C-alpha positions as CSV (number, residue, x, y, z in Angstrom):
1,X,2.2,15.3,10.6
2,X,-0.4,12.9,9.2
3,X,0.0,12.8,5.4
4,X,-2.6,11.0,3.2
5,X,-1.4,9.7,-0.2
6,X,-3.8,9.0,-3.1
7,X,-3.0,8.5,-6.8
8,X,-5.2,7.7,-9.7
9,X,-4.0,4.7,-11.8
10,X,-2.2,6.8,-14.4
11,X,-0.3,8.7,-11.6
12,X,0.7,5.9,-9.4
13,X,4.2,5.6,-10.8
14,X,4.7,9.4,-10.5
15,X,3.6,9.1,-6.9
16,X,6.1,6.4,-6.3
17,X,8.9,8.4,-7.8
18,X,8.0,11.4,-5.7
19,X,8.0,9.2,-2.5
20,X,11.4,7.9,-3.5
21,X,12.8,11.3,-4.0
22,X,11.3,12.6,-0.7
23,X,11.5,9.4,1.4
24,X,13.7,11.1,4.0
25,X,11.1,13.8,4.8
26,X,8.1,11.3,4.5
27,X,9.6,8.8,6.9
28,X,9.5,11.4,9.7
29,X,5.8,11.7,9.4
30,X,2.8,9.4,9.7
31,X,1.5,8.1,6.4
32,X,-1.8,6.7,5.1
33,X,-2.9,5.8,1.7
34,X,-5.6,4.1,-0.4
35,X,-4.8,0.5,-0.7
36,X,-3.1,0.0,-4.0
37,X,-1.2,3.2,-3.9
38,X,0.0,2.5,-0.4
39,X,1.1,-1.1,-1.3
40,X,3.3,0.1,-4.2
41,X,4.8,3.0,-2.4
42,X,5.7,0.9,0.6
43,X,7.1,-1.8,-1.7
44,X,9.3,0.6,-3.5
45,X,10.4,2.8,-0.5
46,X,10.1,0.7,2.6
47,X,8.0,3.4,4.1
48,X,5.5,2.4,6.8
49,X,2.0,3.2,5.5
50,X,-1.3,2.7,7.0
51,X,-3.3,1.2,4.0
52,X,-7.0,1.6,3.6
53,X,-9.3,0.0,0.9
54,X,-8.4,0.6,-2.7
55,X,-9.9,3.8,-4.0
56,X,-12.5,2.1,-6.1
57,X,-13.7,0.2,-3.1
58,X,-14.0,3.3,-0.7
59,X,-10.5,4.0,0.3
60,X,-10.8,7.7,-0.6
61,X,-14.0,7.9,1.4
62,X,-12.0,6.4,4.4
63,X,-9.5,9.2,4.1
64,X,-12.3,11.7,3.7
65,X,-13.6,10.5,7.1
66,X,-10.2,11.1,8.6
67,X,-10.1,14.5,7.2
68,X,-13.5,15.3,8.6
69,X,-12.2,14.1,12.1
70,X,-9.2,16.3,11.8
71,X,-6.9,13.3,11.6
72,X,-5.0,14.3,8.3
73,X,-2.7,17.3,8.2
74,X,-1.8,17.2,4.4
75,X,-3.1,15.4,1.3
76,X,-1.1,14.5,-1.7
77,X,-3.7,13.5,-4.3
78,X,-2.1,12.9,-7.8
79,X,-5.2,13.2,-10.1
80,X,-5.5,12.4,-13.7
81,X,-7.3,15.3,-15.2
82,X,-7.6,13.7,-18.7
83,X,-9.6,10.6,-17.9
84,X,-12.8,11.0,-15.9
85,X,-13.3,8.5,-13.1
86,X,-16.6,7.0,-12.2
87,X,-16.0,8.0,-8.5
88,X,-15.2,11.7,-9.3
89,X,-18.0,13.0,-7.1
90,X,-16.2,11.3,-4.2
91,X,-13.0,13.0,-5.3
92,X,-14.7,16.4,-5.3
93,X,-16.1,15.7,-1.8
94,X,-12.6,14.9,-0.6
95,X,-11.2,18.2,-1.9
96,X,-14.2,20.1,-0.4
97,X,-13.4,18.5,3.0
98,X,-9.9,19.7,2.7
99,X,-11.0,23.2,2.0
100,X,-13.5,23.2,4.9
101,X,-10.9,21.9,7.3
102,X,-7.9,23.9,6.0
103,X,-5.9,20.9,5.0
104,X,-3.1,21.7,2.5
105,X,-3.7,19.6,-0.7
106,X,-1.7,19.0,-3.7
107,X,-3.2,17.4,-6.9
108,X,0.0,17.5,-8.9
109,X,3.6,17.0,-8.5
110,X,4.5,20.7,-8.8
111,X,2.4,21.6,-5.8
112,X,3.3,18.4,-3.9
113,X,7.0,19.6,-4.1
114,X,6.1,23.1,-2.8
115,X,4.2,21.4,0.2
116,X,6.8,18.9,0.9
117,X,9.6,21.6,1.0
118,X,7.4,23.8,3.2
119,X,6.9,20.8,5.6
120,X,10.6,20.4,5.8
121,X,11.2,24.0,6.5
122,X,8.4,24.0,9.3
123,X,6.0,26.2,7.3
124,X,3.2,23.9,8.3
125,X,3.9,23.6,11.9
126,X,0.8,25.8,12.5
127,X,-1.3,22.7,12.1
128,X,0.2,21.2,15.3
129,X,-0.7,24.5,17.1
130,X,-4.4,24.1,16.1
131,X,-4.5,20.6,17.6
């Protein structure tokens, strides 16, 4: 499966810890991320990650384009709900595209753990059938 990883600045360390904890599962999938998030995750875990631009430079929009082209199967997007971002309209567009294309998305660690365990059990294999 193709998994996209995005984390707001205040959630990057949480994303790194999540990826360390689930490195075994993530390593069996194709990963992409916004630039800074991908860099710190790959440095901490050794995972191979296709890195796009930093989120503030359009990395989220690059991932949105991949979602629109059905090239992403899951999005883990650790958002900071307490600090509004100047690019929040882009974030809403990203989530809207996930809804339009039936992409499972987690915006917090609790939902991410549910999705990663479902991925490991094969609950998301239906995505491969659609392709």
